[in-house]
LUMVOTI-294338 format. One record per residue (C-alpha): x negated, y negated, z. Coordinates in nm, 3 decimals. Last residue first. Layout:
<sites>
<site X="X" Y="Y" Z="Z"/>
...
</sites>
This chain:
<sites>
<site X="0.842" Y="1.643" Z="-0.963"/>
<site X="1.112" Y="1.458" Z="-0.730"/>
<site X="0.787" Y="1.364" Z="-0.513"/>
<site X="0.826" Y="1.160" Z="-0.159"/>
<site X="0.490" Y="1.148" Z="0.016"/>
<site X="0.441" Y="1.047" Z="0.356"/>
<site X="0.092" Y="0.967" Z="0.560"/>
<site X="-0.081" Y="1.037" Z="0.845"/>
<site X="-0.433" Y="0.833" Z="0.771"/>
<site X="-0.769" Y="0.843" Z="0.951"/>
<site X="-0.977" Y="0.542" Z="0.938"/>
<site X="-1.287" Y="0.395" Z="0.841"/>
<site X="-1.305" Y="0.019" Z="0.849"/>
<site X="-1.370" Y="-0.286" Z="0.663"/>
<site X="-1.456" Y="-0.619" Z="0.839"/>
<site X="-1.362" Y="-0.895" Z="1.025"/>
<site X="-1.020" Y="-0.760" Z="1.165"/>
<site X="-0.702" Y="-0.934" Z="1.013"/>
<site X="-0.689" Y="-0.694" Z="0.726"/>
<site X="-0.938" Y="-0.435" Z="0.781"/>
<site X="-1.011" Y="-0.378" Z="0.442"/>
<site X="-0.987" Y="0.003" Z="0.368"/>
<site X="-1.245" Y="0.275" Z="0.362"/>
<site X="-1.054" Y="0.610" Z="0.455"/>
<site X="-1.252" Y="0.907" Z="0.646"/>
<site X="-0.982" Y="1.132" Z="0.638"/>
<site X="-0.639" Y="1.118" Z="0.470"/>
<site X="-0.314" Y="1.349" Z="0.584"/>
<site X="0.016" Y="1.415" Z="0.415"/>
<site X="0.353" Y="1.495" Z="0.546"/>
<site X="0.616" Y="1.558" Z="0.273"/>
<site X="0.922" Y="1.353" Z="0.279"/>
<site X="1.239" Y="1.521" Z="0.183"/>
<site X="1.514" Y="1.457" Z="-0.099"/>
<site X="1.881" Y="1.615" Z="-0.082"/>
<site X="1.924" Y="1.788" Z="-0.422"/>
<site X="2.076" Y="2.122" Z="-0.284"/>
<site X="2.225" Y="2.008" Z="0.022"/>
<site X="2.415" Y="1.767" Z="-0.184"/>
<site X="2.366" Y="1.382" Z="-0.239"/>
<site X="2.552" Y="1.072" Z="-0.072"/>
<site X="2.416" Y="1.102" Z="0.237"/>
<site X="2.065" Y="1.194" Z="0.141"/>
<site X="1.990" Y="0.830" Z="-0.011"/>
<site X="2.080" Y="0.666" Z="0.308"/>
<site X="1.894" Y="0.924" Z="0.540"/>
<site X="1.587" Y="0.880" Z="0.278"/>
<site X="1.556" Y="0.545" Z="0.354"/>
<site X="1.271" Y="0.564" Z="0.620"/>
<site X="1.153" Y="0.235" Z="0.701"/>
<site X="1.303" Y="0.173" Z="1.032"/>
<site X="1.009" Y="0.191" Z="1.245"/>
<site X="0.671" Y="0.113" Z="1.049"/>
<site X="0.534" Y="0.477" Z="0.868"/>
<site X="0.209" Y="0.275" Z="0.762"/>
<site X="0.114" Y="0.518" Z="0.516"/>
<site X="0.405" Y="0.544" Z="0.270"/>
<site X="0.430" Y="0.692" Z="-0.004"/>
<site X="0.712" Y="0.698" Z="-0.327"/>
<site X="0.646" Y="0.894" Z="-0.639"/>
<site X="0.963" Y="0.955" Z="-0.883"/>
<site X="1.014" Y="1.119" Z="-1.199"/>
<site X="1.272" Y="0.961" Z="-1.413"/>
<site X="1.644" Y="1.088" Z="-1.475"/>
<site X="1.681" Y="1.144" Z="-1.813"/>
<site X="1.969" Y="0.945" Z="-1.810"/>
<site X="1.932" Y="0.712" Z="-1.540"/>
<site X="2.130" Y="0.764" Z="-1.179"/>
<site X="1.802" Y="0.899" Z="-1.013"/>
<site X="1.652" Y="0.546" Z="-1.120"/>
<site X="1.908" Y="0.348" Z="-0.937"/>
<site X="1.875" Y="0.582" Z="-0.634"/>
<site X="1.513" Y="0.525" Z="-0.583"/>
<site X="1.548" Y="0.143" Z="-0.650"/>
<site X="1.817" Y="0.138" Z="-0.384"/>
<site X="1.586" Y="0.301" Z="-0.167"/>
<site X="1.333" Y="0.042" Z="-0.204"/>
<site X="1.575" Y="-0.183" Z="-0.122"/>
<site X="1.631" Y="0.002" Z="0.190"/>
<site X="1.245" Y="-0.032" Z="0.274"/>
<site X="1.206" Y="-0.379" Z="0.167"/>
<site X="1.465" Y="-0.473" Z="0.472"/>
<site X="1.338" Y="-0.167" Z="0.709"/>
<site X="0.974" Y="-0.345" Z="0.718"/>
<site X="0.650" Y="-0.336" Z="0.484"/>
<site X="0.746" Y="-0.031" Z="0.284"/>
<site X="0.543" Y="-0.086" Z="-0.014"/>
<site X="0.307" Y="0.189" Z="0.053"/>
<site X="0.275" Y="0.323" Z="-0.329"/>
<site X="0.598" Y="0.314" Z="-0.568"/>
<site X="0.538" Y="0.508" Z="-0.862"/>
<site X="0.820" Y="0.545" Z="-1.130"/>
<site X="0.767" Y="0.741" Z="-1.427"/>
<site X="0.981" Y="0.815" Z="-1.742"/>
<site X="1.059" Y="0.401" Z="-1.785"/>
<site X="1.296" Y="0.199" Z="-1.883"/>
<site X="1.256" Y="-0.137" Z="-1.675"/>
<site X="1.439" Y="-0.130" Z="-1.328"/>
<site X="1.753" Y="-0.359" Z="-1.377"/>
<site X="1.779" Y="-0.693" Z="-1.241"/>
<site X="1.925" Y="-0.743" Z="-0.890"/>
<site X="1.663" Y="-0.884" Z="-0.729"/>
<site X="1.505" Y="-0.693" Z="-0.437"/>
<site X="1.221" Y="-0.522" Z="-0.624"/>
<site X="1.121" Y="-0.857" Z="-0.760"/>
<site X="0.939" Y="-0.831" Z="-1.083"/>
<site X="0.634" Y="-1.012" Z="-1.239"/>
<site X="0.530" Y="-0.831" Z="-1.494"/>
<site X="0.151" Y="-0.642" Z="-1.595"/>
<site X="0.072" Y="-0.467" Z="-1.899"/>
<site X="-0.173" Y="-0.146" Z="-1.908"/>
<site X="-0.213" Y="0.068" Z="-2.188"/>
<site X="-0.479" Y="-0.171" Z="-2.424"/>
<site X="-0.568" Y="-0.358" Z="-2.106"/>
<site X="-0.792" Y="0.010" Z="-1.983"/>
<site X="-1.126" Y="-0.134" Z="-2.033"/>
<site X="-1.219" Y="-0.107" Z="-1.668"/>
<site X="-1.313" Y="-0.422" Z="-1.641"/>
<site X="-1.022" Y="-0.573" Z="-1.813"/>
<site X="-0.802" Y="-0.361" Z="-1.586"/>
<site X="-0.999" Y="-0.532" Z="-1.242"/>
<site X="-0.926" Y="-0.841" Z="-1.380"/>
<site X="-0.528" Y="-0.789" Z="-1.484"/>
<site X="-0.495" Y="-0.660" Z="-1.127"/>
<site X="-0.637" Y="-0.940" Z="-0.949"/>
<site X="-0.399" Y="-1.162" Z="-1.173"/>
<site X="-0.103" Y="-0.908" Z="-1.084"/>
<site X="-0.146" Y="-0.996" Z="-0.688"/>
<site X="-0.219" Y="-1.370" Z="-0.746"/>
<site X="0.122" Y="-1.407" Z="-0.949"/>
<site X="0.307" Y="-1.254" Z="-0.632"/>
<site X="0.645" Y="-1.012" Z="-0.748"/>
<site X="0.432" Y="-0.708" Z="-0.833"/>
<site X="0.520" Y="-0.487" Z="-1.137"/>
<site X="0.243" Y="-0.272" Z="-1.322"/>
<site X="0.405" Y="-0.166" Z="-1.655"/>
<site X="0.206" Y="0.150" Z="-1.804"/>
<site X="0.198" Y="0.239" Z="-2.149"/>
<site X="0.138" Y="0.586" Z="-2.318"/>
<site X="0.001" Y="0.728" Z="-2.042"/>
<site X="-0.365" Y="0.961" Z="-2.068"/>
<site X="-0.445" Y="1.061" Z="-1.707"/>
<site X="-0.706" Y="0.768" Z="-1.711"/>
<site X="-0.353" Y="0.502" Z="-1.785"/>
<site X="-0.173" Y="0.651" Z="-1.475"/>
<site X="-0.493" Y="0.626" Z="-1.270"/>
<site X="-0.548" Y="0.281" Z="-1.357"/>
<site X="-0.201" Y="0.168" Z="-1.258"/>
<site X="-0.227" Y="0.405" Z="-0.921"/>
<site X="-0.496" Y="0.204" Z="-0.846"/>
<site X="-0.334" Y="-0.150" Z="-0.943"/>
<site X="-0.419" Y="-0.397" Z="-0.631"/>
<site X="-0.095" Y="-0.436" Z="-0.553"/>
<site X="0.137" Y="-0.226" Z="-0.760"/>
<site X="0.472" Y="-0.359" Z="-0.579"/>
<site X="0.644" Y="-0.110" Z="-0.835"/>
<site X="0.424" Y="0.082" Z="-1.094"/>
<site X="0.644" Y="0.199" Z="-1.420"/>
<site X="0.502" Y="0.484" Z="-1.603"/>
<site X="0.587" Y="0.533" Z="-2.002"/>
<site X="0.468" Y="0.873" Z="-2.089"/>
<site X="0.239" Y="0.932" Z="-2.366"/>
<site X="0.058" Y="1.267" Z="-2.099"/>
<site X="0.189" Y="1.174" Z="-1.794"/>
<site X="0.312" Y="1.508" Z="-1.746"/>
<site X="0.009" Y="1.697" Z="-1.789"/>
<site X="-0.153" Y="1.504" Z="-1.474"/>
<site X="0.119" Y="1.620" Z="-1.211"/>
<site X="-0.128" Y="1.715" Z="-0.937"/>
<site X="-0.319" Y="1.452" Z="-1.053"/>
<site X="-0.047" Y="1.176" Z="-1.025"/>
<site X="-0.008" Y="1.333" Z="-0.645"/>
<site X="-0.332" Y="1.283" Z="-0.550"/>
<site X="-0.333" Y="0.931" Z="-0.699"/>
<site X="-0.003" Y="0.865" Z="-0.498"/>
<site X="-0.198" Y="0.964" Z="-0.185"/>
<site X="-0.443" Y="0.739" Z="-0.278"/>
<site X="-0.246" Y="0.492" Z="-0.330"/>
<site X="-0.078" Y="0.512" Z="0.008"/>
<site X="-0.405" Y="0.448" Z="0.160"/>
<site X="-0.369" Y="0.065" Z="0.090"/>
<site X="-0.575" Y="-0.134" Z="-0.113"/>
<site X="-0.635" Y="-0.542" Z="-0.101"/>
<site X="-0.439" Y="-0.816" Z="-0.266"/>
<site X="-0.084" Y="-0.679" Z="-0.191"/>
<site X="-0.071" Y="-0.682" Z="0.152"/>
<site X="-0.138" Y="-1.060" Z="0.207"/>
<site X="0.138" Y="-1.142" Z="-0.081"/>
<site X="0.128" Y="-1.546" Z="-0.147"/>
<site X="0.360" Y="-1.759" Z="-0.250"/>
<site X="0.565" Y="-1.796" Z="0.079"/>
<site X="0.562" Y="-1.444" Z="0.285"/>
<site X="0.890" Y="-1.391" Z="0.342"/>
<site X="1.038" Y="-1.467" Z="-0.034"/>
<site X="1.050" Y="-1.101" Z="-0.132"/>
<site X="1.197" Y="-1.000" Z="0.199"/>
<site X="1.499" Y="-1.238" Z="0.122"/>
<site X="1.615" Y="-1.299" Z="0.491"/>
<site X="1.846" Y="-1.161" Z="0.736"/>
<site X="1.638" Y="-0.870" Z="0.893"/>
<site X="1.300" Y="-1.129" Z="0.891"/>
<site X="1.365" Y="-1.215" Z="1.228"/>
<site X="1.313" Y="-0.861" Z="1.305"/>
<site X="0.906" Y="-0.889" Z="1.283"/>
<site X="0.892" Y="-1.129" Z="1.588"/>
<site X="0.729" Y="-1.464" Z="1.684"/>
<site X="0.757" Y="-1.579" Z="1.299"/>
<site X="0.429" Y="-1.707" Z="1.141"/>
<site X="0.304" Y="-1.390" Z="1.068"/>
<site X="0.292" Y="-1.437" Z="0.662"/>
<site X="0.043" Y="-1.773" Z="0.721"/>
<site X="-0.156" Y="-1.553" Z="0.956"/>
<site X="-0.177" Y="-1.301" Z="0.708"/>
<site X="-0.264" Y="-1.500" Z="0.404"/>
<site X="-0.524" Y="-1.648" Z="0.638"/>
<site X="-0.708" Y="-1.276" Z="0.699"/>
<site X="-0.671" Y="-1.225" Z="0.348"/>
<site X="-0.876" Y="-1.524" Z="0.264"/>
<site X="-1.128" Y="-1.420" Z="0.533"/>
<site X="-1.116" Y="-1.034" Z="0.392"/>
<site X="-1.219" Y="-1.116" Z="0.030"/>
<site X="-0.939" Y="-1.076" Z="-0.186"/>
<site X="-0.930" Y="-0.751" Z="-0.344"/>
<site X="-1.078" Y="-0.605" Z="-0.692"/>
<site X="-1.047" Y="-0.256" Z="-0.766"/>
<site X="-1.321" Y="-0.012" Z="-0.902"/>
<site X="-1.231" Y="0.340" Z="-0.953"/>
<site X="-1.423" Y="0.643" Z="-0.874"/>
<site X="-1.376" Y="0.969" Z="-1.081"/>
<site X="-1.112" Y="1.244" Z="-1.011"/>
<site X="-1.293" Y="1.600" Z="-1.059"/>
<site X="-1.177" Y="1.777" Z="-0.765"/>
<site X="-0.924" Y="1.489" Z="-0.560"/>
<site X="-0.984" Y="1.363" Z="-0.212"/>
<site X="-1.366" Y="1.300" Z="-0.238"/>
<site X="-1.386" Y="1.266" Z="-0.619"/>
<site X="-1.128" Y="0.965" Z="-0.563"/>
<site X="-1.432" Y="0.731" Z="-0.416"/>
<site X="-1.253" Y="0.410" Z="-0.432"/>
<site X="-1.488" Y="0.151" Z="-0.522"/>
<site X="-1.382" Y="-0.201" Z="-0.381"/>
<site X="-1.499" Y="-0.528" Z="-0.558"/>
<site X="-1.479" Y="-0.870" Z="-0.358"/>
<site X="-1.314" Y="-1.169" Z="-0.430"/>
<site X="-1.355" Y="-1.555" Z="-0.308"/>
<site X="-1.111" Y="-1.783" Z="-0.452"/>
<site X="-1.202" Y="-2.046" Z="-0.700"/>
<site X="-0.883" Y="-2.260" Z="-0.763"/>
<site X="-0.767" Y="-2.410" Z="-1.071"/>
<site X="-0.472" Y="-2.152" Z="-1.082"/>
<site X="-0.688" Y="-1.888" Z="-1.045"/>
<site X="-1.073" Y="-1.874" Z="-1.106"/>
<site X="-1.226" Y="-1.585" Z="-0.881"/>
<site X="-1.539" Y="-1.606" Z="-0.726"/>
<site X="-1.788" Y="-1.303" Z="-0.679"/>
<site X="-1.890" Y="-1.054" Z="-0.417"/>
<site X="-2.002" Y="-0.723" Z="-0.545"/>
<site X="-2.054" Y="-0.362" Z="-0.421"/>
<site X="-1.847" Y="-0.378" Z="-0.098"/>
<site X="-1.828" Y="-0.110" Z="0.131"/>
<site X="-2.187" Y="-0.196" Z="0.294"/>
<site X="-2.089" Y="-0.160" Z="0.637"/>
<site X="-1.830" Y="0.055" Z="0.796"/>
<site X="-1.710" Y="-0.049" Z="1.128"/>
<site X="-1.731" Y="0.112" Z="1.450"/>
<site X="-1.558" Y="-0.012" Z="1.785"/>
<site X="-1.575" Y="-0.004" Z="2.152"/>
<site X="-1.874" Y="-0.287" Z="2.150"/>
<site X="-2.032" Y="-0.452" Z="1.900"/>
<site X="-1.967" Y="-0.814" Z="2.105"/>
<site X="-1.845" Y="-0.961" Z="1.771"/>
<site X="-1.668" Y="-0.629" Z="1.666"/>
<site X="-1.492" Y="-0.612" Z="2.043"/>
<site X="-1.411" Y="-0.960" Z="1.973"/>
<site X="-1.233" Y="-0.876" Z="1.619"/>
<site X="-1.011" Y="-0.585" Z="1.816"/>
<site X="-0.909" Y="-0.803" Z="2.078"/>
<site X="-0.776" Y="-1.058" Z="1.870"/>
<site X="-0.604" Y="-0.847" Z="1.619"/>
<site X="-0.452" Y="-0.632" Z="1.923"/>
<site X="-0.266" Y="-0.937" Z="2.080"/>
<site X="-0.183" Y="-1.066" Z="1.699"/>
<site X="-0.019" Y="-0.688" Z="1.664"/>
<site X="0.149" Y="-0.738" Z="1.997"/>
<site X="0.306" Y="-1.073" Z="1.949"/>
<site X="0.419" Y="-0.953" Z="1.571"/>
<site X="0.593" Y="-0.659" Z="1.721"/>
<site X="0.604" Y="-0.305" Z="1.734"/>
<site X="0.757" Y="0.035" Z="1.593"/>
<site X="0.609" Y="0.289" Z="1.459"/>
<site X="0.781" Y="0.594" Z="1.288"/>
<site X="0.858" Y="0.975" Z="1.326"/>
<site X="0.923" Y="0.978" Z="1.705"/>
<site X="0.936" Y="1.281" Z="1.959"/>
<site X="0.650" Y="1.189" Z="2.112"/>
<site X="0.566" Y="0.768" Z="2.044"/>
<site X="0.395" Y="0.753" Z="1.732"/>
<site X="0.057" Y="0.538" Z="1.686"/>
<site X="-0.036" Y="0.215" Z="1.625"/>
<site X="-0.403" Y="0.210" Z="1.593"/>
<site X="-0.404" Y="-0.158" Z="1.439"/>
<site X="-0.445" Y="-0.072" Z="1.096"/>
<site X="-0.221" Y="-0.374" Z="0.972"/>
<site X="0.055" Y="-0.117" Z="0.977"/>
<site X="0.048" Y="0.216" Z="1.146"/>
<site X="-0.165" Y="0.510" Z="1.221"/>
<site X="-0.494" Y="0.443" Z="1.297"/>
<site X="-0.678" Y="0.751" Z="1.453"/>
<site X="-1.039" Y="0.556" Z="1.404"/>
<site X="-1.319" Y="0.687" Z="1.232"/>
<site X="-1.677" Y="0.670" Z="1.300"/>
<site X="-1.733" Y="1.072" Z="1.313"/>
<site X="-1.708" Y="1.058" Z="1.729"/>
<site X="-1.401" Y="0.901" Z="1.682"/>
<site X="-1.245" Y="0.531" Z="1.735"/>
<site X="-1.255" Y="0.326" Z="2.041"/>
<site X="-0.919" Y="0.169" Z="2.022"/>
<site X="-0.772" Y="0.491" Z="2.121"/>
<site X="-0.964" Y="0.533" Z="2.450"/>
<site X="-0.874" Y="0.176" Z="2.552"/>
<site X="-0.497" Y="0.280" Z="2.472"/>
<site X="-0.296" Y="0.129" Z="2.186"/>
<site X="0.037" Y="-0.005" Z="2.207"/>
<site X="0.363" Y="0.120" Z="2.048"/>
<site X="0.633" Y="-0.102" Z="2.166"/>
<site X="0.994" Y="0.043" Z="2.292"/>
</sites>
């Protein structure tokens, strides 16, 4: 089954936000009775090309302008890479929260990475591969901010008294919003992990500019490896469920964390809801009814994000899910 978008869906809402509900912000929506999105790479390419044509003709699509405060080049491994800052207006979603500055790859660079990552004809060809290696040397999704990070930040602020002095581990840290929030909430130490050096380099750049390097360290860590989770009091994984294989690995890491004594808190978010990424059934089958885990539905409105394969930033409305053992 394929989740294509209609002409009406692609045109956006009167408030300028799209009802986007699927990975890469393509406007993929759930079928009646389904809780997740199913699509193909061919369909995503087709939708991307059409939306870019509509943007160029200024018809049928409304994009957010002036979302970038600063553009500059970032030196990494001897290369000068175009990057842009993104100020996340957390106060819009969390009372009393201050804005957070993140740094992302420029849209044109991200598009090239995604095209490289999308080198296979169908998504399910990744099923028998190590997901950590599926995109080569770069992760096109970790170099931009995803809405699930804001959902995680909301939960972190709700539990803010539990972060003081604690050891926080972020998995698939991406641009590092959760890491910065943990440090702001008084964590004793934050270990931000990812499987891609460029992603961590961008996170470190933002961390230094924020004056939080004394609290936040980074480490290369492959969720799909057999290496044990670093010791921590809180584990956060925001928007790392790219496909069913990686989702199973995240589920395995959740089981690992829950088996520790004392048990760390878990915060997992997913704003993309792609088919096969709900890993809770495999966890809950071995847990008694009293201790079964459940997703909590969360909504965000007017979230400004990178267009990934679309040429400019967008404002979107998001239906996400949150797992929290707090």
